[in-house]
C-alpha positions as CSV (number, residue, x, y, z in Angstrom):
1,M,107.2,58.9,51.9
2,K,108.2,61.2,54.8
3,N,105.5,62.7,56.9
4,Y,105.7,66.2,58.5
5,E,103.5,68.4,60.6
6,I,103.9,72.1,60.0
7,M,102.4,74.5,62.6
8,F,102.6,78.2,61.8
9,I,101.2,81.4,63.3
10,L,99.9,84.2,61.1
11,K,99.7,87.9,62.2
12,P,96.4,88.8,63.9
13,T,96.2,92.0,62.0
14,L,95.5,90.2,58.7
15,S,92.0,90.4,57.4
16,E,90.0,87.2,56.8
17,D,90.8,87.3,53.0
18,E,94.5,88.0,53.6
19,T,94.6,85.0,56.0
20,K,93.0,82.7,53.5
21,K,95.3,84.0,50.8
22,A,98.4,83.3,53.0
23,I,97.2,79.8,53.8
24,T,96.6,79.1,50.1
25,H,100.0,80.5,49.3
26,F,101.9,78.3,51.7
27,K,99.9,75.3,50.7
28,K,100.9,76.0,47.0
29,V,104.5,76.3,48.0
30,I,104.4,72.7,49.3
31,T,102.5,71.3,46.4
32,E,104.7,73.0,43.8
33,N,107.8,71.5,45.3
34,G,106.7,67.9,45.3
35,G,104.9,67.7,48.6
36,K,101.2,66.8,49.3
37,V,99.2,68.6,52.0
38,T,97.0,65.8,53.4
39,E,95.2,67.8,56.1
40,V,94.8,71.5,57.0
41,N,93.6,72.3,60.5
42,E,92.8,76.0,61.0
43,M,92.9,76.4,64.8
44,G,91.9,80.1,64.7
45,Q,92.9,83.2,66.6
46,R,94.6,82.4,70.0
47,E,96.5,84.2,72.6
48,L,100.3,83.7,72.6
49,A,102.1,82.6,75.7
50,Y,104.4,85.6,75.2
51,E,104.7,88.5,72.8
52,I,106.3,87.6,69.4
53,K,107.2,90.4,67.0
54,K,105.0,92.8,69.0
55,C,101.9,90.5,68.6
56,K,100.0,89.2,71.6
57,S,97.8,86.8,69.6
58,G,98.0,85.0,66.3
59,Y,96.1,82.8,63.8
60,Y,97.2,79.2,64.2
61,V,97.3,76.8,61.3
62,V,98.5,73.1,61.1
63,F,99.4,71.3,57.9
64,E,100.0,67.6,57.7
65,V,102.4,67.0,54.7
66,E,103.7,64.0,52.8
67,S,106.8,64.3,50.7
68,K,109.3,62.1,49.0
69,D,112.2,64.3,49.8
70,D,112.7,67.5,51.9
71,K,112.6,70.0,49.0
72,A,109.1,71.2,49.8
73,I,109.9,71.4,53.5
74,K,113.1,73.4,53.0
75,E,111.3,75.9,50.6
76,F,108.4,76.3,53.1
77,D,111.0,77.0,55.9
78,R,112.9,79.5,53.7
79,L,109.7,81.4,52.8
80,G,108.4,81.2,56.3
81,L,111.4,82.9,57.7
82,I,111.1,85.9,55.2
83,S,107.3,86.2,55.2
84,S,105.9,89.3,56.7
85,D,102.6,87.6,57.4
86,M,104.0,84.7,59.5
87,I,105.0,85.3,63.1
88,R,106.5,81.9,63.8
89,H,106.6,78.3,62.4
90,L,107.6,74.9,63.5
91,I,108.2,71.8,61.3
92,T,108.2,68.4,62.9
93,K,109.0,65.1,61.2
94,I,106.4,62.4,62.1
95,E,107.7,58.8,62.3
96,K,105.0,56.3,61.3
């Protein structure tokens, strides 16, 4: 199994329900493509170091993911790039 950490930032203009829906959606993307989300860490609303897509703050979320292959990770990356709710994301492979 390969282990990954996915950190992403959601737009601060999303309501609480929209934020929960977006997190659930991205979690579902991983599980439907053969991955397993082992931990979800919602870090909450934080100020950004610099403005990204006209946003000065964002809602930070970290997923820890296990996957046999990188299909789930590639799909998350693809959808993260085209999502209007996500400001930025970072995928890191964890060596254990």
